[in-house]
KEPAZA-943952 format. One line per field, with one value per residue (C-alpha): chain; x, y, z. Coordinates in nm, 3 decimals, padded with zeros to 5 digits. Example, Ala and Ser with C-alpha at 12.3 -4.5 7.8 and 13.67 -1.06 7.14 Angstrom:
2
cadena <- [A|A]
X <- [01.230|01.367]
Y <- [-00.450|-00.106]
Z <- [00.780|00.714]
***
This chain:
729
cadena <- [A|A|A|A|A|A|A|A|A|A|A|A|A|A|A|A|A|A|A|A|A|A|A|A|A|A|A|A|A|A|A|A|A|A|A|A|A|A|A|A|A|A|A|A|A|A|A|A|A|A|A|A|A|A|A|A|A|A|A|A|A|A|A|A|A|A|A|A|A|A|A|A|A|A|A|A|A|A|A|A|A|A|A|A|A|A|A|A|A|A|A|A|A|A|A|A|A|A|A|A|A|A|A|A|A|A|A|A|A|A|A|A|A|A|A|A|A|A|A|A|A|A|A|A|A|A|A|A|A|A|A|A|A|A|A|A|A|A|A|A|A|A|A|A|A|A|A|A|A|A|A|A|A|A|A|A|A|A|A|A|A|A|A|A|A|A|A|A|A|A|A|A|A|A|A|A|A|A|A|A|A|A|A|A|A|A|A|A|A|A|A|A|A|A|A|A|A|A|A|A|A|A|A|A|A|A|A|A|A|A|A|A|A|A|A|A|A|A|A|A|A|A|A|A|A|A|A|A|A|A|A|A|A|A|A|A|A|A|A|A|A|A|A|A|A|A|A|A|A|A|A|A|A|A|A|A|A|A|A|A|A|A|A|A|A|A|A|A|A|A|A|A|A|A|A|A|A|A|A|A|A|A|A|A|A|A|A|A|A|A|A|A|A|A|A|A|A|A|A|A|A|A|A|A|A|A|A|A|A|A|A|A|A|A|A|A|A|A|A|A|A|A|A|A|A|A|A|A|A|A|A|A|A|A|A|A|A|A|A|A|A|A|A|A|A|A|A|A|A|A|A|A|A|A|A|A|A|A|A|A|A|A|A|A|A|A|A|A|A|A|A|A|A|A|A|A|A|A|A|A|A|A|A|A|A|A|A|A|A|A|A|A|A|A|A|A|A|A|A|A|A|A|A|A|A|A|A|A|A|A|A|A|A|A|A|A|A|A|A|A|A|A|A|A|A|A|A|A|A|A|A|A|A|A|A|A|A|A|A|A|A|A|A|A|A|A|A|A|A|A|A|A|A|A|A|A|A|A|A|A|A|A|A|A|A|A|A|A|A|A|A|A|A|A|A|A|A|A|A|A|A|A|A|A|A|A|A|A|A|A|A|A|A|A|A|A|A|A|A|A|A|A|A|A|A|A|A|A|A|A|A|A|A|A|A|A|A|A|A|A|A|A|A|A|A|A|A|A|A|A|A|A|A|A|A|A|A|A|A|A|A|A|A|A|A|A|A|A|A|A|A|A|A|A|A|A|A|A|A|A|A|A|A|A|A|A|A|A|A|A|A|A|A|A|A|A|A|A|A|A|A|A|A|A|A|A|A|A|A|A|A|A|A|A|A|A|A|A|A|A|A|A|A|A|A|A|A|A|A|A|A|A|A|A|A|A|A|A|A|A|A|A|A|A|A|A|A|A|A|A|A|A|A|A|A|A|A|A|A|A|A|A|A|A|A|A|A|A|A|A|A|A|A|A|A|A|A|A|A|A|A|A|A|A|A|A|A|A|A|A|A|A|A|A|A|A|A|A|A|A|A|A|A|A|A|A|A|A|A|A|A|A|A|A|A|A|A|A|A|A|A|A|A|A|A|A|A|A|A|A|A|A|A|A|A|A|A|A|A|A|A|A|A|A|A|A|A|A|A]
X <- [00.438|00.478|00.713|00.518|00.574|00.775|00.569|00.576|00.886|01.046|00.922|00.719|00.372|00.194|-00.181|-00.420|-00.785|-00.920|-00.685|-00.743|-01.113|-01.099|-00.902|-01.154|-01.411|-01.235|-01.171|-01.519|-01.578|-01.311|-01.439|-01.779|-01.603|-01.790|-01.700|-01.341|-01.436|-01.643|-01.296|-01.129|-01.355|-01.347|-00.987|-00.885|-01.168|-01.109|-00.703|-00.761|-00.997|-00.828|-00.449|-00.598|-00.487|-00.631|-00.612|-00.618|-00.574|-00.578|-00.381|-00.327|-00.028|-00.150|00.066|00.109|00.294|-00.001|-00.170|-00.523|-00.729|-00.959|-01.025|-01.035|-01.077|-01.024|-01.094|-01.127|-01.271|-01.335|-01.102|-00.946|-01.254|-01.254|-01.091|-00.852|-00.514|-00.167|00.155|00.413|00.639|00.874|00.960|00.650|00.519|00.331|00.629|00.875|00.682|00.661|00.979|01.119|00.861|00.876|00.693|00.840|00.759|00.821|00.804|00.860|00.635|00.711|01.030|00.828|00.778|00.555|00.148|00.118|00.297|00.112|-00.221|-00.124|00.008|-00.362|-00.532|-00.276|-00.077|00.256|00.379|00.277|00.351|00.281|00.285|00.264|00.018|00.162|-00.029|00.122|00.489|00.420|00.342|-00.018|-00.013|00.010|-00.180|-00.074|-00.168|-00.131|-00.132|-00.172|00.012|00.341|00.507|00.598|00.378|00.438|00.678|00.555|00.272|00.418|00.415|00.033|-00.105|00.081|-00.183|-00.454|-00.260|-00.277|-00.632|-00.642|-00.419|-00.599|-00.922|-00.751|-00.632|-00.974|-01.129|-00.874|-00.866|-01.272|-01.245|-00.978|-01.176|-01.472|-01.287|-01.143|-01.466|-01.627|-01.316|-01.414|-01.796|-01.725|-01.449|-01.682|-01.983|-01.771|-01.602|-01.961|-02.064|-01.732|-01.789|-02.150|-01.997|-02.184|-02.064|-01.772|-01.938|-02.115|-01.788|-01.655|-01.922|-01.948|-01.551|-01.648|-01.873|-01.753|-01.416|-01.590|-01.779|-01.509|-01.239|-01.467|-01.339|-01.584|-01.381|-01.325|-01.221|-01.188|-00.981|-00.908|-00.597|-00.699|-00.371|-00.037|-00.160|-00.517|-00.777|-01.129|-01.325|-01.561|-01.660|-01.662|-01.850|-01.890|-01.745|-01.598|-01.927|-01.989|-01.672|-01.814|-01.728|-01.531|-01.139|-00.887|-00.534|-00.215|00.140|00.395|00.565|00.225|00.287|-00.101|-00.136|-00.325|-00.027|00.220|00.061|00.032|00.400|00.514|00.272|00.331|00.119|00.131|00.072|00.030|00.006|-00.034|-00.118|-00.062|00.315|00.231|00.136|00.051|-00.313|-00.382|-00.327|-00.472|-00.803|-00.754|-00.715|-01.047|-01.248|-01.084|-00.867|-00.616|-00.427|-00.482|-00.367|-00.356|-00.306|-00.290|-00.508|-00.256|-00.394|-00.195|00.110|00.026|-00.124|-00.502|-00.624|-00.589|-00.835|-00.797|-00.919|-00.883|-00.964|-01.028|-00.754|-00.827|-00.886|-00.676|-00.402|-00.512|-00.391|-00.050|-00.230|-00.451|-00.230|-00.243|-00.598|-00.667|-00.479|-00.724|-01.013|-00.791|-00.719|-01.101|-01.107|-00.853|-01.009|-01.331|-01.145|-00.951|-01.245|-01.485|-01.158|-01.114|-01.457|-01.441|-01.126|-01.218|-01.518|-01.246|-01.015|-01.329|-01.413|-01.015|-00.972|-01.274|-01.152|-00.808|-00.979|-01.182|-00.877|-00.648|-00.923|-00.900|-00.513|-00.581|-00.799|-00.509|-00.708|-00.588|-00.353|-00.607|-00.871|-00.698|-00.559|-00.915|-01.027|-00.760|-00.815|-01.184|-01.127|-00.867|-01.128|-01.351|-01.190|-00.949|-01.279|-01.067|-01.220|-00.972|-00.783|-00.549|-00.253|00.071|00.324|00.652|00.794|01.167|01.162|01.076|00.699|00.398|00.131|-00.202|-00.320|-00.656|-00.822|-01.179|-01.339|-01.336|-01.160|-01.103|-00.857|-00.633|-00.782|-00.644|-00.364|-00.305|00.082|00.239|00.600|00.713|00.750|00.624|00.435|00.526|00.903|00.923|00.787|01.008|01.300|01.288|01.068|00.859|00.539|00.469|00.205|00.162|-00.110|-00.049|-00.188|00.065|00.045|00.184|00.348|00.081|-00.212|-00.421|-00.306|-00.689|-00.768|-00.454|-00.526|-00.783|-00.630|-00.593|-00.440|-00.271|-00.055|00.120|00.265|00.500|00.467|00.778|00.826|01.110|01.328|01.224|00.993|00.719|00.488|00.269|-00.085|-00.205|-00.484|-00.619|-00.882|-00.999|-01.027|-01.392|-01.339|-01.178|-00.807|-00.706|-00.683|-00.395|-00.311|-00.367|-00.050|-00.006|-00.355|-00.278|00.056|-00.131|-00.315|-00.025|00.187|-00.156|-00.062|00.283|00.151|-00.074|00.203|00.464|00.191|00.118|00.466|00.525|00.245|00.333|00.708|00.587|00.333|00.629|00.872|00.676|00.582|00.943|01.014|00.760|00.862|01.212|01.109|00.910|01.208|01.416|01.181|01.151|01.517|01.583|01.311|01.483|01.803|01.694|01.518|01.768|02.077|02.057|01.727|01.877|02.203|02.008|01.854|02.119|02.302|02.003|02.012|02.383|02.349|02.027|02.246|02.541|02.366|02.234|02.583|02.786|02.826|02.708|02.791|02.786|02.458|02.599|02.707|02.380|02.175|02.370|02.333|01.973|01.962|02.153|01.918|01.616|01.755|01.855|01.484|01.344|01.585|01.463|01.070|01.172|01.381|01.073|00.832|01.078|01.083|00.688|00.674|00.953|00.796|00.618|00.689|00.333|00.243|00.514|00.450|00.090|-00.061|-00.262|-00.532|-00.366|-00.133|-00.434|-00.576|-00.247|-00.277|-00.624|-00.493|-00.221|-00.454|-00.515|-00.893|-01.105|-01.125|-01.428|-01.255|-01.448|-01.237|-01.316|-00.986|-00.964|-00.652|-00.314|-00.296|00.016|00.262|00.308|-00.112|-00.087|00.179|00.007|-00.313|-00.109|00.070|-00.273|-00.453|-00.139|-00.118|-00.501|-00.542|-00.256|-00.388|-00.756|-00.558|-00.364|-00.632|-00.972|-01.105|-01.296|-01.442|-01.444|-01.281|-01.408|-01.229|-01.320|-01.140|-01.227|-01.010|-01.158|-00.994|-00.665|-00.814|-00.840|-01.116|-00.999|-01.227|-01.162|-01.400|-01.394|-01.672|-01.467|-01.468|-01.417|-01.237|-00.907|-00.729|-00.591|-00.378|-00.187|00.068|00.325|00.131|-00.146|00.032|00.312|-00.012|-00.137|00.207|00.214|-00.159|-00.114|00.190|-00.026|-00.261|-00.480|-00.704|-00.772|-00.996|-01.035|-01.381|-01.432|-01.674|-01.644|-01.846|-01.898|-01.604|-01.363|-01.391|-01.074|-01.132|-00.878|-00.904|-00.631|-00.667|-00.521|-00.271|-00.092|00.145|00.440|00.639|00.807|00.697|00.785|00.898|00.771|00.980|00.923|00.981]
Y <- [05.729|05.416|05.128|04.922|04.519|04.390|04.266|03.990|04.203|04.294|04.676|04.831|04.760|04.964|04.940|05.219|05.144|05.242|05.003|04.742|04.788|04.754|04.475|04.297|04.423|04.259|03.957|03.882|03.905|03.666|03.414|03.410|03.296|03.467|03.540|03.657|03.974|04.099|04.062|04.248|04.531|04.553|04.535|04.807|05.049|05.012|05.046|05.358|05.525|05.399|05.539|05.909|05.781|05.894|05.572|05.152|04.898|04.513|04.335|03.970|03.852|03.643|03.384|03.621|03.864|04.089|04.272|04.263|04.472|04.274|04.589|04.921|05.247|05.616|05.902|06.202|06.018|05.649|05.377|05.119|04.921|04.560|04.278|04.581|04.416|04.569|04.473|04.453|04.637|04.947|05.084|05.165|05.010|04.673|04.560|04.640|04.425|04.146|04.160|04.170|04.001|04.243|04.575|04.865|05.224|05.571|05.906|06.063|05.898|06.139|05.936|05.637|05.443|05.195|05.183|05.146|05.412|05.628|05.570|05.662|05.970|06.073|06.008|06.245|06.007|06.158|05.917|05.509|05.214|04.852|04.518|04.169|03.943|03.590|03.258|02.917|03.070|03.234|03.619|03.604|03.952|04.310|04.598|04.960|05.266|05.620|05.961|06.304|06.517|06.629|06.498|06.131|05.881|05.816|05.577|05.204|05.247|04.948|04.747|04.898|04.754|04.421|04.367|04.428|04.155|03.925|03.924|03.898|03.596|03.426|03.447|03.320|03.046|02.939|02.977|02.772|02.492|02.490|02.451|02.153|02.009|02.004|01.859|01.627|01.522|01.484|01.257|01.061|01.018|00.935|00.681|00.557|00.495|00.290|00.126|-00.001|-00.136|-00.307|-00.473|-00.588|-00.767|-00.597|-00.673|-00.537|-00.369|-00.175|-00.093|00.005|00.247|00.419|00.483|00.690|00.883|00.968|01.064|01.291|01.457|01.517|01.610|01.811|01.674|01.566|01.276|00.940|00.611|00.278|00.031|-00.340|-00.483|-00.797|-00.849|-00.684|-00.366|-00.435|-00.279|-00.246|00.032|-00.090|00.239|00.604|00.910|01.241|01.185|00.847|00.681|00.574|00.394|00.171|-00.222|-00.124|-00.256|-00.044|-00.187|00.008|-00.026|-00.116|00.188|00.397|00.729|00.756|00.734|00.359|00.233|00.388|00.226|-00.149|-00.051|00.048|-00.014|00.337|00.627|00.849|01.260|01.465|01.819|01.888|01.617|01.845|01.766|01.377|01.161|00.840|00.591|00.677|01.058|01.105|00.947|01.144|01.507|01.374|01.381|01.743|01.612|01.854|01.697|01.352|01.144|00.789|00.544|00.192|-00.090|-00.334|-00.687|-00.962|-00.761|-00.707|-00.422|-00.545|-00.223|00.172|00.422|00.740|01.122|01.401|01.794|01.979|02.223|02.560|02.395|02.487|02.221|01.940|01.982|01.823|01.568|01.444|01.102|01.050|01.124|00.906|00.598|00.588|00.505|00.242|00.083|00.010|-00.083|-00.368|-00.445|-00.529|-00.740|-00.925|-00.980|-01.118|-01.350|-01.454|-01.507|-01.891|-01.872|-01.685|-01.958|-02.234|-02.104|-02.008|-02.374|-02.493|-02.222|-02.400|-02.744|-02.646|-02.451|-02.750|-02.998|-02.714|-02.725|-03.083|-03.065|-02.744|-02.959|-03.257|-03.501|-03.859|-03.863|-04.159|-03.922|-03.610|-03.886|-03.951|-03.617|-03.496|-03.782|-03.636|-03.275|-03.338|-03.563|-03.339|-02.996|-03.165|-03.353|-03.662|-04.024|-04.167|-04.033|-04.160|-04.083|-04.295|-04.391|-04.466|-04.756|-04.845|-05.147|-04.911|-04.994|-04.756|-04.853|-04.665|-04.513|-04.356|-04.419|-04.173|-04.276|-04.629|-04.805|-05.116|-04.936|-04.862|-05.006|-04.876|-05.082|-05.230|-05.212|-05.134|-05.124|-04.793|-04.778|-04.508|-04.194|-04.317|-04.385|-04.008|-03.838|-04.087|-03.962|-03.621|-03.544|-03.312|-03.288|-03.548|-03.551|-03.792|-03.750|-04.080|-04.423|-04.608|-04.896|-04.860|-05.151|-05.327|-05.212|-05.470|-05.402|-05.359|-05.080|-04.903|-04.883|-04.661|-04.415|-04.061|-03.835|-03.864|-03.631|-03.693|-03.439|-03.538|-03.516|-03.422|-03.394|-03.295|-03.262|-03.669|-03.796|-03.929|-04.049|-03.873|-03.783|-03.917|-03.829|-03.997|-03.976|-04.228|-04.203|-04.149|-03.863|-03.516|-03.475|-03.323|-02.930|-02.734|-02.623|-02.945|-02.990|-02.675|-02.760|-03.107|-03.019|-02.737|-03.053|-03.252|-02.968|-02.998|-03.362|-03.287|-03.040|-03.290|-03.543|-03.272|-03.176|-03.533|-03.598|-03.281|-03.383|-03.711|-03.635|-03.370|-03.518|-03.775|-03.575|-03.373|-03.727|-03.801|-03.476|-03.528|-03.870|-03.792|-03.511|-03.781|-04.030|-03.755|-03.657|-04.004|-04.068|-03.767|-03.864|-04.223|-04.057|-03.814|-04.090|-04.360|-04.112|-03.779|-03.891|-04.215|-04.012|-03.725|-03.967|-04.176|-03.876|-03.753|-04.143|-04.089|-03.753|-03.875|-04.193|-03.999|-03.776|-04.087|-04.241|-03.982|-04.026|-03.736|-03.483|-03.116|-02.943|-02.730|-03.049|-03.229|-02.890|-02.864|-03.232|-03.205|-02.887|-03.093|-03.406|-03.153|-02.941|-03.258|-03.383|-03.049|-03.062|-03.419|-03.281|-02.992|-03.253|-03.491|-03.228|-03.126|-03.507|-03.523|-03.218|-03.386|-03.683|-03.851|-04.188|-04.297|-04.223|-04.490|-04.702|-04.730|-04.536|-04.253|-04.295|-04.290|-03.978|-03.793|-03.899|-03.773|-03.431|-03.377|-03.438|-03.158|-02.908|-02.630|-02.606|-02.898|-03.129|-03.415|-03.683|-03.911|-04.187|-04.461|-04.542|-04.962|-05.101|-04.929|-04.681|-04.603|-04.419|-04.139|-04.122|-04.117|-03.868|-03.654|-03.661|-03.619|-03.271|-03.143|-03.200|-03.079|-02.733|-02.702|-02.744|-02.522|-02.272|-02.272|-02.264|-01.957|-01.728|-01.898|-01.818|-02.163|-02.308|-02.693|-02.852|-03.134|-03.347|-03.653|-03.910|-04.191|-04.457|-04.701|-04.917|-04.720|-04.409|-04.133|-03.845|-03.606|-03.301|-03.031|-02.776|-02.501|-02.274|-01.988|-01.652|-01.751|-01.554|-01.717|-01.656|-01.976|-01.749|-01.596|-01.791|-02.080|-02.339|-02.404|-02.373|-02.638|-02.874|-02.825|-02.909|-03.225|-03.311|-03.269|-03.446|-03.762|-03.724|-03.563|-03.232|-02.986|-02.725|-02.424|-02.280|-01.983|-01.764|-01.435|-01.552|-01.891|-02.090|-02.234|-02.602|-02.778|-03.075|-03.320|-03.605|-03.856|-04.124|-04.505|-04.488|-04.170|-04.070|-04.221|-04.527|-04.397|-04.599|-04.486|-04.779|-04.860|-04.846|-05.079|-05.027]
Z <- [02.941|03.104|02.973|02.742|02.748|02.440|02.137|01.903|01.702|02.027|02.014|02.255|02.267|02.562|02.497|02.601|02.744|02.429|02.231|02.468|02.405|02.043|02.003|02.238|01.998|01.742|01.891|02.005|01.644|01.543|01.821|01.623|01.348|01.118|00.728|00.680|00.474|00.822|01.046|00.732|00.746|01.141|01.177|00.950|01.065|01.400|01.351|01.167|01.399|01.729|01.595|01.489|01.141|00.741|00.585|00.639|00.426|00.471|00.161|00.078|-00.105|-00.396|-00.604|-00.899|-00.736|-00.701|-00.359|-00.322|-00.121|00.104|00.404|00.358|00.536|00.462|00.694|00.411|00.144|-00.023|00.035|-00.231|-00.339|-00.187|-00.472|-00.604|-00.738|-00.765|-00.829|-00.638|-00.811|-00.688|-00.357|-00.074|00.229|00.117|-00.115|00.186|00.436|00.115|00.101|00.438|00.656|00.928|01.018|00.825|00.793|00.557|00.722|00.379|00.091|-00.157|-00.269|-00.264|-00.623|-00.790|-00.808|-00.437|-00.371|-00.671|-00.558|-00.146|-00.273|-00.470|-00.135|00.034|00.248|00.337|00.593|00.650|00.843|00.748|00.957|00.826|00.861|00.954|00.911|00.967|00.959|00.622|00.495|00.404|00.349|00.499|00.691|00.552|00.738|00.628|00.763|00.585|00.838|00.757|01.109|01.088|01.267|01.627|01.762|01.830|01.571|01.340|01.667|01.817|01.433|01.473|01.764|01.517|01.221|01.498|01.494|01.125|01.131|01.400|01.159|00.875|01.050|01.192|00.881|00.710|01.005|00.943|00.589|00.659|00.927|00.693|00.408|00.615|00.777|00.424|00.343|00.641|00.580|00.212|00.277|00.608|00.317|00.099|00.404|00.513|00.204|00.197|00.565|00.401|00.121|-00.147|-00.490|-00.594|-00.877|-00.652|-00.469|-00.771|-00.861|-00.505|-00.465|-00.871|-00.720|-00.413|-00.549|-00.786|-00.534|-00.301|-00.529|-00.738|-01.077|-01.385|-01.461|-01.233|-01.388|-01.205|-01.425|-01.386|-01.564|-01.792|-01.893|-02.019|-02.184|-02.169|-01.924|-01.850|-01.723|-01.438|-01.306|-01.414|-01.399|-01.648|-01.993|-01.910|-01.812|-02.201|-02.173|-01.862|-01.949|-02.213|-02.296|-02.413|-02.518|-02.530|-02.630|-02.358|-02.368|-02.355|-02.159|-02.028|-01.676|-01.690|-01.841|-01.638|-01.351|-01.463|-01.577|-01.219|-00.968|-00.823|-00.796|-01.110|-01.162|-01.496|-01.487|-01.869|-02.102|-02.387|-02.339|-02.392|-02.729|-02.719|-02.691|-02.373|-02.346|-02.687|-02.538|-02.236|-02.453|-02.639|-02.309|-02.205|-01.922|-01.879|-01.563|-01.402|-01.090|-01.092|-00.785|-00.822|-00.667|-00.522|-00.425|-00.280|-00.383|-00.732|-00.960|-00.984|-01.148|-01.098|-00.995|-01.164|-01.182|-01.445|-01.440|-01.739|-01.898|-01.750|-01.390|-01.101|-01.045|-00.815|-00.473|-00.377|-00.138|-00.401|-00.433|-00.048|-00.029|-00.308|-00.196|00.104|-00.116|-00.353|-00.045|00.033|-00.329|-00.330|00.026|-00.133|-00.421|-00.144|00.028|-00.218|-00.367|00.006|00.133|00.069|00.201|00.541|00.592|00.554|00.797|01.077|01.052|01.105|01.339|01.561|01.484|01.603|01.898|02.025|02.002|02.215|02.482|02.511|02.530|02.795|03.009|03.034|02.835|02.799|02.477|02.313|02.344|02.172|01.881|01.830|01.791|01.595|01.345|01.297|01.257|01.010|00.792|00.829|00.762|00.482|00.353|00.358|00.377|00.596|00.848|01.124|01.387|01.316|01.615|01.515|01.673|01.747|01.489|01.261|01.227|01.298|01.497|01.424|01.760|01.615|01.290|01.170|00.870|00.697|01.034|00.834|00.647|00.895|01.225|01.561|01.685|01.392|01.328|00.963|00.800|00.706|00.338|00.110|00.248|00.648|00.577|00.400|00.668|00.878|00.658|00.602|00.913|00.720|00.572|00.243|-00.016|-00.249|-00.533|-00.703|-00.699|-00.534|-00.310|00.074|00.236|00.436|00.246|00.049|-00.338|-00.465|-00.200|-00.266|-00.638|-00.506|-00.346|-00.540|-00.271|00.057|00.294|00.620|00.890|01.122|01.492|01.693|02.049|02.237|01.877|01.834|01.587|01.796|01.485|01.187|01.109|00.806|00.590|00.251|-00.043|-00.284|-00.654|-00.598|-00.411|-00.460|-00.435|-00.094|-00.077|-00.196|00.146|00.292|00.415|00.606|00.801|00.905|01.030|01.246|01.410|01.482|01.695|01.850|01.939|02.034|02.271|02.407|02.462|02.590|02.861|02.927|03.007|03.179|03.385|03.454|03.553|03.752|03.977|04.026|04.119|04.361|04.510|04.544|04.730|04.976|05.024|05.130|05.293|05.519|05.537|05.655|05.890|06.044|06.037|06.281|06.480|06.518|06.561|06.847|07.034|06.980|07.012|07.219|07.423|07.539|07.666|07.807|08.023|08.102|08.262|08.447|08.619|08.696|08.853|09.106|09.156|09.221|09.461|09.646|09.661|09.813|10.194|10.353|10.053|10.126|10.124|09.790|09.596|09.670|09.535|09.222|09.142|09.206|08.940|08.721|08.701|08.673|08.386|08.182|08.253|08.093|07.791|07.768|07.766|07.497|07.282|07.297|07.218|06.896|06.777|06.784|06.549|06.310|06.317|06.579|06.665|06.720|06.373|06.258|06.549|06.574|06.240|06.184|06.441|06.702|06.610|06.555|06.943|07.004|06.845|07.007|07.358|07.301|07.122|07.306|07.173|07.256|07.019|06.879|06.690|06.450|06.299|06.034|05.923|05.927|05.822|05.793|05.497|05.272|05.481|05.247|05.272|05.678|05.682|05.492|05.662|06.022|05.923|05.759|06.079|06.287|06.065|06.078|06.471|06.531|06.312|06.468|06.818|06.700|06.463|06.495|06.827|06.832|07.131|06.983|06.633|06.479|06.306|06.093|05.898|05.685|05.520|05.238|05.014|05.058|05.040|05.295|05.304|05.618|05.741|05.976|06.118|06.383|06.515|06.507|06.333|05.945|05.706|05.679|05.356|05.210|04.955|05.255|05.466|05.398|05.614|05.359|05.059|05.193|05.259|04.920|04.782|04.978|04.914|04.504|04.507|04.610|04.352|04.609|04.634|04.926|04.955|05.244|05.327|05.557|05.504|05.768|06.124|06.017|06.085|05.867|05.715|05.521|05.334|05.226|04.943|04.891|04.650|04.745|04.452|04.425|04.128|04.289|04.311|04.639|04.964|05.284|05.532|05.834|06.160|06.411|06.761]
***
């Protein structure tokens, strides 16, 4: 016989064509997921016939140390009836499998002992083999086969049986998985129905009733109760099923040390499980026994960190114990109950928060847009007034002389007029000293207030506005006696708006500093360019001119110089001239003298003359512009013309410059191929930085096939105090 592959238990498992066919038939049956009994019957019959045995029995091991027959086949007579239970006693094939969890064999059954051995001998069994059925790592049962022939069963029989027991294990696992899936699906559906009620904000009582009904159906228990704790030792039944239903709405009182599930839950706030009420005595447990409860499980309903109530379920004394995962499964429902309660209690709070978030978002939008701080102050004062239902609100700025200036007021503007200044006492002084939010709920006069009006103030609150760790001011709100007191959470809510003022002021300050800094950088760069151009013009260029003239004069002065000397001097003069031309070109790129001496118009004309692509100029500049604007306009035009010449394949470039009231508008358009990407290349980025540093804007429009257009707008008063000096010739 050919060598066989190793099997599950390490032995040989060579399978013939008939064995493979039999296994295929059983596997096909398992795949259809029929009732387990059908699989058990097919497996035992196929195994018995295929291996030419006299009997085959499939048993399951029960918790009470018995083996129950679930599949049977016998060649010479009726098999053991399905459902037959036999104790796991003595020494026989089934007991050995149960104890060892491994395949076993008995070649002479005459010495076997126990009820199972006696039954096997009654059927004429002389030799037997058994293999365990392993499901999820545990021994579920065993398959036992026997022969009435005097010789032992062939070697490897136990491992051949293992192929069939594997299929049994698969069928059992499929069945258990299907049942678990059905249970989980049913549980999810039940929780989904309750969650839908919670999401739809139905009255809590309807949610309580739904939870009781769903829990009773899922766990198959007759008694489910949902209790609400009124105070220590007192509960009210708010939902119930079964015999507990008549107690709906009834209050129960119990001693502090009562051992019942409901009392224990209130004391500990932790889940409780009682498997036998008969062992406990007390008010609650006595009532449970009267209702026929043998075992119970309870889980607290936790709301805001406290035990609001409890959900309990109970089973009769003669029923099997509750599953070990009952607490976890029940907790999922108590969480929904807690959510429903919290939602009901917080619905008003949620509406308030939504309104407050909308108000904060409106102010935050103004801040993000870079709105002027004065507008932000006014918006904050108004939003605080509406959110807190205050009668007067204001934004106060602290001054160096320890006074406060009103920056914005909402409500009765006559109480704190915008622009008015007050001495810092009472509320404002407390915020100034503590740098913390302050609340006063009494009628005391504030410094600077009209005494008659101050006597009417019933409630006021103020939050500090801190910028860069410096106390800048405060946001203040108040109500008069004629109105209600400010809400309990007014301090936190007004502080949120104060934080937005801090952000607005910080953004404005940062933006101003950034613009000034960028302008200073541009101005410094232009000054450096101008100084380099002047140094080149006045220094190196002049020396080169002098040397060239001297070389030519030397050649003319030499009396009949030799031809080589004259030639060298001529070459020297030509080289100096070429170097001078190159140096002038570099000088123009650094900072053209014509720009400093004559202004932007002549400088643009010089650019046009040097351009490799024809340029059409349309200049309407008028008086000279500020130095930074002229420099920016020149370098934008220079970069645009260079780009057009290199990349655009244009036949003509149009340049338009308009200067009005000290501002500059520059437009440069070519008829090239378009498709330019402003985000690529450092040239456009550098121009953008220069233009924006002067408070201007720059845009590039370059659709493919339609040329490129560049627009620049520079204001008359850029955000800088730096002014470039004008050089004179």
